[in-house]
C-alpha positions as CSV (number, residue, x, y, z in Angstrom):
1,M,0.0,0.1,-0.2
2,A,1.3,3.4,-0.7
3,A,2.3,5.7,1.9
4,R,-0.3,8.0,3.1
5,K,-0.5,11.3,5.3
6,A,-2.6,11.3,8.5
7,S,-6.1,11.7,7.7
8,G,-7.4,13.2,10.8
9,K,-10.3,10.8,10.8
10,S,-11.3,9.7,14.2
11,S,-11.1,5.8,15.1
12,K,-15.0,6.0,15.1
13,D,-15.0,6.9,11.5
14,K,-12.6,4.6,10.4
15,K,-14.4,1.5,12.2
16,R,-17.4,2.7,10.7
17,Q,-15.9,2.6,7.1
18,E,-14.6,-0.8,7.7
19,M,-18.3,-2.0,8.8
20,L,-20.0,-0.3,5.8
21,R,-17.3,-1.6,3.6
22,D,-18.0,-5.3,4.5
23,Y,-21.8,-4.6,4.3
24,V,-21.8,-3.2,0.7
25,R,-19.5,-6.3,-0.4
26,A,-22.1,-8.6,1.2
27,R,-25.5,-6.8,0.2
28,G,-24.5,-4.5,-2.7
29,A,-25.7,-6.5,-5.4
30,E,-29.0,-7.3,-3.9
31,Y,-29.9,-3.5,-3.4
32,L,-28.6,-3.1,-7.3
33,K,-31.2,-5.5,-8.3
34,D,-33.7,-2.7,-7.8
35,P,-34.1,-1.0,-11.2
36,N,-34.3,2.5,-9.9
37,V,-31.1,2.0,-7.5
38,T,-27.5,2.9,-9.6
39,S,-25.0,2.4,-7.0
40,I,-24.3,1.9,-3.3
41,G,-21.3,2.9,-1.4
42,V,-19.7,4.4,1.3
43,G,-20.0,8.3,1.8
44,R,-20.9,11.4,4.3
45,K,-24.6,12.2,5.2
46,N,-25.6,15.4,2.8
47,G,-22.0,15.3,1.4
48,D,-20.1,16.5,4.4
49,G,-21.9,15.0,7.5
50,E,-20.8,11.7,9.3
51,V,-19.9,8.6,7.6
52,C,-22.8,6.7,6.4
53,L,-24.5,4.3,3.6
54,V,-25.2,6.3,0.4
55,F,-27.6,4.9,-2.2
56,T,-28.0,6.6,-5.5
57,V,-31.0,6.2,-7.6
58,G,-31.9,7.2,-11.0
59,Q,-35.1,9.1,-9.8
60,K,-36.1,10.3,-6.5
61,A,-40.0,10.4,-5.5
62,E,-42.6,10.3,-2.6
63,P,-43.2,7.0,-1.1
64,S,-46.6,6.9,-2.8
65,M,-45.0,7.2,-6.2
66,L,-42.3,4.5,-5.7
67,E,-44.6,1.7,-6.8
68,S,-45.5,3.4,-10.2
69,L,-41.6,3.4,-10.7
70,G,-41.1,-0.2,-10.3
71,T,-39.0,0.3,-7.3
72,Q,-39.2,0.1,-3.4
73,E,-38.3,2.4,-0.5
74,L,-34.9,2.4,0.4
75,P,-33.9,2.1,4.5
76,K,-33.4,5.3,6.3
77,E,-30.9,3.3,8.6
78,I,-29.3,0.0,8.7
79,E,-28.0,-2.3,11.7
80,I,-24.3,-3.5,11.7
81,E,-23.1,-5.5,14.7
82,G,-25.7,-3.7,16.9
83,Q,-24.9,-0.4,15.8
84,K,-27.5,1.9,13.8
85,I,-26.0,3.7,10.8
86,L,-27.9,6.3,8.7
87,T,-28.2,6.3,5.0
88,D,-28.5,8.7,2.4
89,V,-30.3,8.7,-0.8
90,V,-29.0,10.8,-3.8
91,A,-30.5,11.2,-7.5
92,R,-27.7,10.4,-9.8
93,R,-27.0,8.5,-13.0
94,Y,-24.0,7.0,-14.5
95,R,-22.4,6.2,-17.9
96,P,-19.3,5.2,-19.4
97,A,-16.9,8.4,-20.3
98,F,-16.7,7.3,-23.7
99,D,-18.1,9.6,-26.3
100,V,-17.1,11.7,-29.5
101,V,-16.2,15.5,-29.5
102,S,-15.9,18.1,-32.1
103,P,-13.4,17.4,-34.7
104,Q,-12.2,21.1,-34.4
105,D,-10.8,20.5,-31.4
106,R,-6.8,19.4,-32.1
107,S,-5.3,19.4,-28.8
108,I,-2.2,17.6,-28.8
109,L,-3.7,14.7,-26.9
110,K,-6.0,14.1,-29.8
111,Q,-2.8,13.8,-32.2
112,R,-0.7,10.8,-33.2
113,L,2.1,10.9,-30.6
114,D,5.6,8.9,-30.7
115,P,6.4,8.5,-28.0
116,V,2.9,7.9,-26.9
117,M,2.2,9.4,-23.1
118,P,-0.6,9.1,-20.5
119,G,-3.3,11.3,-21.3
120,A,-3.4,10.7,-25.0
121,S,-6.3,9.7,-27.1
122,V,-6.4,5.8,-27.8
123,S,-8.9,3.1,-28.9
124,H,-9.7,-0.2,-30.2
125,I,-9.6,0.0,-34.0
126,N,-13.2,-0.2,-34.4
127,G,-13.8,2.2,-31.4
128,T,-14.0,5.9,-31.0
129,A,-11.6,7.6,-28.5
130,G,-10.7,7.1,-24.8
131,T,-7.8,7.9,-23.0
132,L,-4.3,6.2,-22.5
133,G,-4.3,6.0,-18.5
134,L,-0.7,5.0,-18.0
135,I,2.2,3.1,-19.3
136,V,2.7,-0.1,-17.3
137,F,4.7,-3.3,-17.7
138,D,3.5,-7.0,-18.4
139,G,4.0,-8.9,-15.2
140,D,4.8,-12.1,-17.4
141,T,7.3,-10.3,-19.9
142,G,8.3,-7.0,-18.5
143,A,7.0,-5.5,-21.8
144,P,5.7,-2.0,-22.0
145,C,1.8,-1.7,-22.1
146,I,-1.0,0.7,-22.2
147,L,-3.5,0.8,-19.5
148,S,-7.0,1.8,-20.1
149,N,-10.7,0.7,-19.8
150,W,-12.1,-2.3,-21.1
151,H,-14.9,-0.3,-23.0
152,V,-11.9,1.7,-24.6
153,L,-9.5,-1.0,-25.8
154,H,-11.9,-3.9,-26.1
155,G,-15.5,-3.0,-26.1
156,D,-18.5,-5.2,-27.3
157,G,-17.6,-7.6,-29.8
158,G,-13.7,-7.1,-29.4
159,R,-11.3,-9.9,-28.8
160,I,-7.8,-10.3,-27.4
161,G,-5.3,-9.6,-30.0
162,D,-7.1,-6.8,-31.7
163,T,-5.5,-3.9,-33.0
164,I,-5.2,-0.9,-30.9
165,V,-4.6,2.7,-32.4
166,Q,-3.3,5.9,-31.1
167,P,-5.2,8.2,-31.5
168,G,-8.6,6.9,-31.4
169,P,-10.6,6.7,-34.9
170,H,-12.7,9.6,-33.8
171,D,-9.6,11.8,-33.6
172,D,-7.8,10.4,-36.8
173,N,-9.4,7.9,-39.0
174,N,-6.2,6.8,-40.5
175,V,-6.3,3.8,-38.4
176,A,-3.7,1.8,-40.8
177,G,-1.1,4.0,-39.9
178,N,-1.9,4.6,-36.2
179,R,-1.4,0.9,-34.9
180,C,0.4,1.4,-31.3
181,G,-0.3,-2.2,-30.2
182,D,-2.5,-5.3,-29.5
183,L,-5.1,-6.2,-26.8
184,L,-3.4,-8.2,-24.3
185,R,-5.8,-8.7,-21.5
186,S,-9.1,-7.3,-20.4
187,H,-11.7,-7.6,-17.6
188,L,-15.1,-6.0,-17.0
189,G,-16.8,-6.7,-13.5
190,V,-16.8,-6.0,-9.8
191,A,-12.8,-5.7,-9.9
192,G,-13.0,-2.9,-12.7
193,D,-13.4,-1.7,-16.2
194,C,-10.0,-2.3,-17.4
195,A,-7.6,-3.6,-20.0
196,L,-4.0,-3.7,-21.1
197,S,-2.6,-3.3,-24.7
198,R,0.9,-4.5,-25.7
199,L,2.8,-1.6,-27.0
200,R,4.0,-2.0,-30.6
201,G,6.2,0.2,-32.9
202,R,6.2,3.7,-30.6
203,G,8.5,4.9,-28.2
204,I,7.3,5.7,-24.6
205,E,6.9,8.6,-22.2
206,R,5.9,7.6,-18.6
207,A,5.2,10.9,-17.4
208,I,1.4,12.0,-17.5
209,H,0.9,14.8,-19.7
210,G,0.5,18.3,-17.8
211,L,1.3,16.5,-14.4
212,D,4.8,15.3,-15.1
213,V,4.7,12.5,-12.6
214,V,5.5,9.1,-13.1
215,P,3.4,6.9,-10.8
216,T,5.2,4.1,-9.0
217,R,3.0,3.4,-6.2
218,L,-0.6,2.3,-5.7
219,A,-3.1,4.3,-3.5
220,D,-5.8,2.9,-1.2
221,V,-8.1,5.6,-1.4
222,D,-10.0,7.1,1.5
223,L,-12.9,9.7,1.9
224,D,-12.0,13.3,1.3
225,D,-8.4,12.4,-0.6
226,H,-7.5,15.2,-3.2
227,V,-6.8,13.8,-6.8
228,V,-6.0,15.1,-10.1
229,K,-6.1,13.3,-13.7
230,T,-5.1,14.2,-17.3
231,G,-7.9,13.2,-19.9
232,R,-8.1,13.2,-23.5
233,T,-11.3,15.6,-23.3
234,T,-11.1,17.8,-20.2
235,N,-7.3,17.8,-20.0
236,T,-6.1,18.4,-16.4
237,T,-9.1,18.4,-13.6
238,H,-9.1,18.0,-9.8
239,G,-11.2,16.4,-7.6
240,I,-12.2,15.1,-4.0
241,V,-13.1,11.4,-3.2
242,R,-16.4,11.5,-1.8
243,R,-17.5,7.9,-1.8
244,T,-15.7,4.8,-1.2
245,D,-16.4,0.9,-1.6
246,V,-19.0,1.8,-4.3
247,I,-20.6,-0.9,-6.6
248,V,-22.2,1.0,-9.6
249,R,-24.8,-0.6,-12.3
250,L,-23.7,0.6,-15.6
251,D,-25.3,-0.6,-18.8
252,Y,-22.7,-0.8,-21.5
253,G,-25.2,-1.7,-24.3
254,G,-25.1,-4.3,-27.1
255,Q,-24.5,-7.7,-25.9
256,T,-22.7,-6.8,-23.0
257,G,-25.7,-5.0,-21.2
258,P,-25.5,-4.0,-17.6
259,K,-22.5,-4.7,-15.4
260,D,-21.9,-4.2,-11.6
261,I,-18.4,-2.6,-11.5
262,G,-16.6,-1.9,-8.0
263,C,-15.2,1.5,-7.8
264,F,-15.1,4.9,-5.8
265,E,-16.5,8.2,-6.6
266,I,-14.9,11.6,-6.9
267,G,-16.5,15.0,-6.9
268,P,-15.3,18.6,-8.0
269,D,-12.6,20.1,-5.8
270,P,-14.0,23.8,-5.2
271,E,-10.4,25.2,-4.7
272,N,-9.6,23.8,-8.2
273,P,-12.7,24.2,-10.3
274,A,-12.6,22.6,-13.9
275,S,-13.8,24.4,-16.9
276,D,-17.5,24.6,-17.2
277,N,-17.1,22.7,-13.8
278,E,-16.5,19.6,-15.9
279,I,-14.3,17.2,-14.1
280,S,-14.9,14.2,-16.6
281,M,-16.2,14.4,-20.2
282,G,-17.0,11.6,-22.7
283,G,-13.6,10.2,-24.2
284,D,-12.0,10.6,-20.5
285,S,-12.2,7.1,-20.0
286,G,-9.1,5.2,-19.2
287,S,-7.4,8.6,-17.3
288,A,-5.4,7.9,-14.3
289,W,-6.3,9.9,-11.2
290,I,-3.5,10.6,-9.0
291,I,-3.2,11.4,-5.4
292,K,-2.5,14.9,-4.5
293,D,-0.1,16.2,-1.6
294,A,0.0,20.0,-0.6
295,D,-2.0,20.6,-3.9
296,A,0.8,18.9,-5.9
297,P,0.5,15.5,-7.9
298,T,2.4,12.6,-6.3
299,D,3.6,9.4,-7.8
300,I,0.8,7.3,-6.4
301,F,-1.9,5.9,-8.6
302,A,-5.4,6.6,-7.1
303,G,-7.6,5.0,-9.7
304,L,-8.7,4.3,-13.1
305,H,-11.5,6.4,-14.6
306,F,-14.3,4.9,-16.3
307,A,-17.4,6.7,-15.9
308,G,-19.5,10.2,-15.2
309,E,-22.5,11.5,-14.7
310,G,-25.4,10.5,-17.0
311,G,-27.3,12.9,-19.5
312,G,-29.3,15.8,-17.7
313,N,-27.7,15.2,-14.2
314,A,-26.4,18.4,-12.8
315,D,-24.4,16.7,-9.9
316,E,-20.9,16.7,-11.4
317,H,-18.9,13.5,-10.6
318,A,-16.5,10.9,-11.6
319,L,-16.0,7.0,-10.9
320,A,-12.7,5.2,-11.0
321,C,-11.6,1.6,-10.4
322,Y,-9.4,0.8,-7.5
323,P,-5.8,0.4,-8.8
324,R,-5.0,-2.8,-6.7
325,S,-8.0,-4.8,-8.1
326,V,-7.0,-3.4,-11.8
327,Q,-3.6,-4.8,-11.0
328,N,-4.6,-8.0,-9.8
329,K,-6.7,-8.8,-12.8
330,L,-4.6,-7.5,-15.4
331,N,-1.1,-8.6,-14.1
332,F,1.1,-5.6,-14.5
333,T,3.5,-3.6,-12.6
334,L,4.1,0.0,-12.4
335,T,7.9,0.2,-12.8
336,P,10.0,-2.1,-15.5
337,P,11.9,-5.0,-14.5
338,E,15.3,-4.5,-12.8
339,S,17.9,-3.4,-15.4
340,V,20.2,-6.0,-16.8
341,I,23.9,-5.0,-17.1
342,F,25.8,-6.3,-20.1
343,D,29.6,-6.1,-20.9
344,E,31.6,-3.0,-19.6
345,D,31.8,-1.3,-22.8
346,V,28.0,-1.1,-23.2
347,S,25.7,0.7,-21.1
348,A,23.0,-0.8,-18.8
349,A,19.7,-1.4,-20.5
350,T,16.4,-1.9,-19.3
351,G,15.3,-5.5,-18.6
352,A,11.9,-4.9,-20.4
353,R,11.6,-6.3,-23.8
354,A,8.8,-6.5,-26.0
355,G,9.9,-9.7,-27.6
356,F,8.3,-11.1,-31.1
357,D,5.3,-9.2,-32.4
358,E,2.8,-11.4,-33.9
359,G,0.9,-8.4,-35.4
360,F,3.9,-7.1,-36.9
361,L,2.8,-7.6,-40.5
362,G,-0.8,-6.2,-39.9
363,L,-1.7,-9.8,-40.1
364,P,-1.5,-12.4,-37.5
365,A,1.7,-14.3,-37.8
366,P,2.0,-16.0,-34.6
367,M,4.9,-18.1,-33.0
368,P,4.4,-22.0,-33.3
369,E,2.0,-24.0,-31.1
370,M,3.6,-26.3,-28.8
371,S,2.5,-29.7,-27.6
372,L,2.5,-30.5,-23.9
373,S,5.9,-32.5,-23.9
374,I,7.3,-29.3,-25.9
375,K,5.9,-26.7,-23.2
376,R,7.4,-28.9,-20.3
377,D,10.8,-29.0,-21.7
378,A,10.7,-25.4,-22.4
379,V,12.5,-22.9,-19.9
380,N,9.7,-20.6,-18.3
381,F,10.1,-16.9,-18.3
382,G,7.4,-15.8,-15.7
383,R,4.4,-17.8,-16.8
384,A,5.6,-18.0,-20.4
385,Q,7.2,-20.7,-22.4
386,T,9.2,-18.0,-24.3
387,I,11.8,-15.6,-23.5
388,P,11.4,-12.0,-24.8
389,Y,14.2,-9.9,-26.3
390,T,14.3,-6.7,-28.4
391,H,12.5,-7.7,-31.6
392,F,12.7,-11.4,-31.0
393,S,11.6,-14.2,-28.6
394,V,13.2,-17.5,-27.9
395,C,11.8,-21.0,-26.9
396,L,14.6,-22.3,-25.1
397,S,14.9,-26.3,-24.7
398,A,16.1,-27.2,-21.1
399,K,17.2,-30.6,-22.2
400,R,19.3,-29.6,-25.2
401,R,20.1,-26.2,-23.8
402,L,19.6,-24.6,-27.6
403,A,16.9,-22.9,-28.7
404,R,13.9,-25.0,-30.1
405,F,12.8,-22.0,-32.3
406,V,13.5,-18.0,-32.4
407,A,10.8,-15.8,-33.8
408,W,11.8,-12.4,-34.9
409,N,10.9,-9.3,-36.7
410,I,12.5,-7.7,-39.6
411,D,11.9,-3.9,-41.1
412,G,14.5,-3.7,-43.6
413,A,13.5,-0.2,-44.4
414,R,14.8,1.0,-40.9
415,K,17.7,-1.3,-40.6
416,V,21.1,0.1,-38.6
417,Q,24.5,-0.9,-39.3
418,L,26.2,-1.7,-35.9
419,G,29.1,-3.5,-34.6
420,R,29.7,-6.6,-32.9
421,H,29.6,-7.5,-29.1
422,G,30.8,-10.2,-27.2
423,F,28.7,-13.4,-26.7
424,R,27.4,-13.9,-23.1
425,L,24.8,-16.1,-21.2
426,D,21.4,-14.4,-20.4
427,D,21.5,-13.8,-16.3
428,R,18.0,-13.7,-16.4
429,I,17.9,-17.5,-16.6
430,S,19.8,-20.3,-15.2
431,P,23.2,-21.1,-16.6
432,D,22.4,-24.7,-16.4
433,V,20.0,-24.4,-19.5
434,Q,22.4,-22.5,-21.6
435,L,25.4,-23.9,-23.8
436,G,28.1,-21.5,-23.5
437,E,31.6,-20.6,-24.6
438,A,33.2,-24.1,-23.8
439,L,31.3,-25.8,-26.7
440,Y,33.2,-23.6,-29.4
441,E,36.8,-23.6,-28.2
442,D,39.4,-25.0,-30.5
443,N,37.2,-26.3,-33.1
444,R,35.5,-25.4,-36.4
445,L,32.3,-24.7,-34.9
446,D,30.8,-21.1,-35.1
447,R,28.5,-19.4,-32.5
448,G,25.6,-19.3,-35.1
449,H,22.9,-16.8,-34.6
450,I,19.5,-18.1,-35.1
451,A,18.2,-14.8,-35.5
452,R,20.7,-12.8,-37.2
453,R,22.0,-9.5,-35.6
454,A,21.5,-7.6,-38.9
455,D,18.0,-8.8,-39.0
456,L,17.2,-7.3,-35.5
457,A,19.0,-4.1,-35.5
458,W,16.5,-1.7,-36.9
459,G,14.4,1.1,-35.6
460,P,15.3,4.1,-33.3
461,I,19.0,4.1,-32.7
462,E,18.8,3.0,-28.9
463,E,16.3,0.3,-29.6
464,A,18.6,-0.8,-32.4
465,R,21.6,-0.9,-30.2
466,Q,19.4,-3.1,-27.5
467,A,18.3,-5.5,-30.2
468,N,21.8,-5.8,-31.5
469,R,23.2,-6.6,-28.0
470,D,20.3,-9.1,-27.4
471,S,21.4,-10.9,-30.4
472,F,24.7,-12.2,-28.8
473,F,22.8,-14.0,-25.9
474,F,23.8,-17.6,-26.1
475,T,20.2,-18.3,-26.2
476,N,20.1,-17.3,-29.7
477,I,23.2,-19.2,-30.7
478,A,23.5,-22.7,-32.3
479,P,26.5,-24.5,-33.0
480,Q,27.1,-24.2,-37.0
481,H,30.0,-25.2,-39.0
482,E,32.0,-22.1,-40.2
483,R,31.3,-23.1,-44.0
484,Y,27.4,-23.4,-43.3
485,N,27.0,-20.3,-41.3
486,Q,29.4,-17.4,-42.5
487,S,28.0,-15.6,-45.3
488,M,31.2,-14.2,-46.2
489,R,32.8,-17.5,-46.9
490,G,30.0,-18.7,-48.9
491,G,27.9,-20.3,-46.2
492,L,24.5,-21.5,-47.5
493,W,22.3,-20.2,-44.3
494,G,24.1,-17.1,-44.3
495,R,23.5,-16.5,-48.0
496,L,20.0,-17.0,-47.7
497,E,20.0,-14.8,-44.6
498,N,21.5,-11.9,-46.7
499,L,19.0,-12.5,-49.5
500,V,16.1,-12.2,-47.3
501,L,17.3,-9.0,-45.6
502,E,18.2,-7.4,-49.0
503,E,15.1,-8.3,-50.6
504,A,13.0,-7.0,-47.7
505,A,15.0,-3.7,-47.8
506,Q,14.6,-3.3,-51.6
507,A,10.9,-3.9,-51.4
508,D,10.3,-1.8,-48.4
509,I,8.3,-4.5,-46.6
510,R,8.1,-6.1,-43.4
511,V,8.9,-9.7,-42.7
512,S,8.6,-12.2,-39.8
513,V,10.7,-15.3,-39.4
514,L,10.7,-18.4,-37.3
515,A,13.7,-20.6,-37.3
516,G,15.4,-23.2,-35.3
517,P,17.2,-26.5,-35.2
518,V,15.5,-29.6,-35.9
519,F,16.1,-31.8,-32.9
520,R,16.5,-35.6,-33.5
521,D,17.6,-38.4,-31.1
522,D,20.4,-39.4,-33.1
523,D,22.0,-36.1,-33.7
524,P,25.8,-36.6,-32.8
525,E,27.1,-35.7,-29.2
526,Y,30.1,-33.5,-28.9
527,R,31.4,-32.1,-25.4
528,G,28.2,-33.2,-23.5
529,A,25.7,-31.4,-26.3
530,R,23.9,-33.0,-29.2
531,I,25.0,-31.0,-32.3
532,P,21.7,-30.6,-34.8
533,R,22.2,-31.7,-38.1
534,D,19.3,-29.7,-39.7
535,F,18.1,-26.3,-39.4
536,W,14.8,-24.9,-40.6
537,K,13.3,-21.4,-41.3
538,L,9.9,-20.1,-42.1
539,V,9.9,-16.5,-43.9
540,A,6.3,-14.7,-43.6
541,Y,5.4,-11.5,-45.3
542,K,2.3,-9.9,-46.6
543,G,2.1,-10.6,-50.5
544,A,1.2,-8.7,-53.3
545,D,-2.5,-9.4,-52.7
546,D,-2.0,-8.3,-49.0
547,A,-2.7,-11.9,-47.9
548,L,-0.2,-13.8,-45.7
549,T,2.6,-15.4,-47.6
550,A,5.1,-18.2,-46.0
551,A,8.1,-19.8,-47.6
552,C,9.8,-22.5,-45.8
553,F,13.5,-24.0,-45.8
554,I,15.5,-26.6,-44.2
555,L,19.4,-27.1,-44.7
556,S,20.5,-30.8,-44.2
557,Q,23.6,-31.8,-42.8
558,T,22.9,-35.6,-42.7
559,D,25.7,-38.0,-42.4
560,L,28.1,-34.7,-42.1
561,L,29.1,-34.4,-38.7
562,S,31.1,-37.7,-38.3
563,D,34.4,-35.7,-37.5
564,I,33.5,-32.4,-35.8
565,E,37.1,-31.5,-35.1
566,A,38.1,-31.7,-38.6
567,F,34.5,-31.4,-40.3
568,D,35.3,-33.0,-43.7
569,F,32.0,-33.5,-45.2
570,D,30.0,-33.4,-48.4
571,P,28.2,-30.2,-49.8
572,F,25.4,-29.0,-47.6
573,R,22.1,-28.7,-49.4
574,L,19.3,-26.3,-48.9
575,Y,15.7,-27.3,-49.5
576,Q,12.4,-25.4,-49.9
577,V,9.6,-27.3,-48.0
578,S,5.7,-27.2,-47.5
579,V,4.6,-25.9,-44.2
580,E,3.1,-29.4,-43.8
581,E,6.5,-31.1,-44.2
582,L,8.1,-28.5,-41.8
583,E,5.5,-29.4,-39.2
584,R,6.1,-33.1,-39.4
585,R,9.9,-32.4,-39.2
586,T,9.9,-30.2,-36.1
587,A,6.8,-31.4,-34.3
588,L,5.6,-27.7,-34.0
589,G,2.1,-26.5,-34.9
590,L,2.2,-24.2,-37.7
591,A,-1.4,-24.3,-38.8
592,A,-1.6,-20.5,-38.8
593,Y,0.6,-20.5,-42.0
594,A,-1.0,-23.5,-43.7
595,E,-3.2,-21.2,-46.3
596,A,-0.2,-19.0,-46.6
597,D,2.0,-21.7,-47.8
598,I,3.9,-20.6,-51.0
599,T,4.1,-24.1,-52.4
600,K,0.3,-24.3,-52.6
601,D,0.3,-21.5,-55.2
602,P,3.5,-21.5,-57.4
603,G,2.5,-18.3,-59.0
604,R,2.3,-16.3,-55.8
605,L,5.3,-13.8,-55.4
606,S,7.9,-14.8,-52.8
607,V,10.0,-12.3,-50.8
608,L,12.7,-14.2,-52.5
609,S,13.0,-12.9,-55.9
610,A,12.0,-15.7,-58.7
611,E,15.7,-16.0,-60.3
612,S,16.9,-16.7,-56.6
613,L,15.2,-20.0,-56.5
614,A,15.2,-23.2,-58.7
615,S,12.4,-23.3,-60.7
616,V,11.8,-27.2,-60.2
617,P,8.7,-28.7,-58.8
618,L,8.3,-30.0,-55.2
619,A,8.5,-33.9,-54.9
620,H,6.5,-34.8,-51.6
621,G,6.7,-31.3,-50.3
622,V,10.5,-30.7,-50.7
623,R,12.7,-29.3,-53.5
624,E,16.2,-28.6,-53.5
625,I,17.1,-24.8,-53.8
626,F,20.8,-24.8,-54.1
627,A,24.0,-26.6,-52.7
628,E,27.2,-25.1,-51.1
629,T,28.9,-25.8,-54.7
630,D,26.4,-23.6,-56.7
631,I,28.0,-20.7,-58.4
632,A,24.8,-18.3,-58.2
633,I,21.6,-18.3,-56.1
């Protein structure tokens, strides 16, 4: 719990608040069955009197008129543990603070921002516009994420994985150019109206616009706390907590309908009045309310704004979800993971890495599906079976101490030329599951990058440098013979890698790649490790018809590893294979690429130019592309 200044409340008030909190949790849903009751919570009698139970209703009426409204009279007092406590009834309606505004208002918060910042316009791709509340970090991977509301990022009919745009479509309808992430998790219920989007392709500014604070702590809000927020529509406004432990019934419309949401209520701060006395308006949904101390914002996150007064209601107010409930449902942290320190010649870099972006192409291009046995063999990173890095992710086999597969994204148009770094173990995971330097000493084995550093070094310079450094972790390295790996010496894999990157850059397209060794039980053992004979690669991209296209390759070293020290062997051979054949050889699930398989439509353009590939038919899903002795590819 965040540190708090003394509230000055009596022990009697505190005891009464605790009793009423338990009462609301136990009986609140029952009262909300009454169609006229809009919420129940803990507040003050007549707004500034003693602590009591406060009901809000859609319409107040004399007792004789209640039956005609389909409602019942609410109690004037309740009894808890033998103590009688007064109630109060206030006419008040609520609606989600999510609406459109006049297009002529071009506040910076309604424009496309890079870096993105809290307070800015954001939305589901099929939504209108809400507010980016905070930049937080995924509890599983450490990746930076957007925190906002369910009805901003998910909404009726939305799905996990959907595209999130900044700004929202109502502020800029160029949704194709405004993608900033995809929906990661969401929740709508008593714990809150909340959602997380994983950030993609934008820089981040964690300080809230207009407040210049970065929240690092969570509040347990209390009556009379002073708070402030920045929203897309009303910008910076101030308020005072006037009800806590509220359960409100809110109608989200569509298939979602009415939902009971746990929250607290905020009224205007008379010492800091808002423009037109509006502390929130449509489009402010998702704003982060922050605790104030001595009239200045602190680093304490008070709550996630999600609703305001309904139409025609003159009583200005706002509703916010409790931050700890939201955090528990969405699994995030306010601060990034601890820094990871690299070699002395490079600076410390944050441990938060987004990893492989499955929506990078603008089409779903996921990592392979894993069987139960493969998942059990995978080295866990938090709750995930893959380890995130900058622009790539690794599924590491604990038994083989090598990557089972690596998934990465290439933006050839934004590549950056950077120097090499030393190889290193990843100290975020145990050294017992990583093959290190000892395997490569005094032989002709190369430390072969699975995701090549030239593929990964793109984007803003610091991001590219981080990706370049990350590529040298041994988790991304596999033992490969020098003639196989090094492109400058004519190595086949290196030549294919160069071809893919060059074509991507020339065509100004994005590419996603999956690759790894083919694990076989009869792989030869050397220095306590089994050396893979074969390697595979799947190259995915958006084709000329804007459909997903996938090309698969295998380089085979069968019967070529009899003498690892000398490495005398026949020529390496590279084959193009079907997705189905690649699934059979790797035991990985690649069904997402089945319809994209280029071998099903030989006329479909490949990211590899036609003259680069042998124009021979596939036999049983396999054809030879080129051998090591070929003069040209």
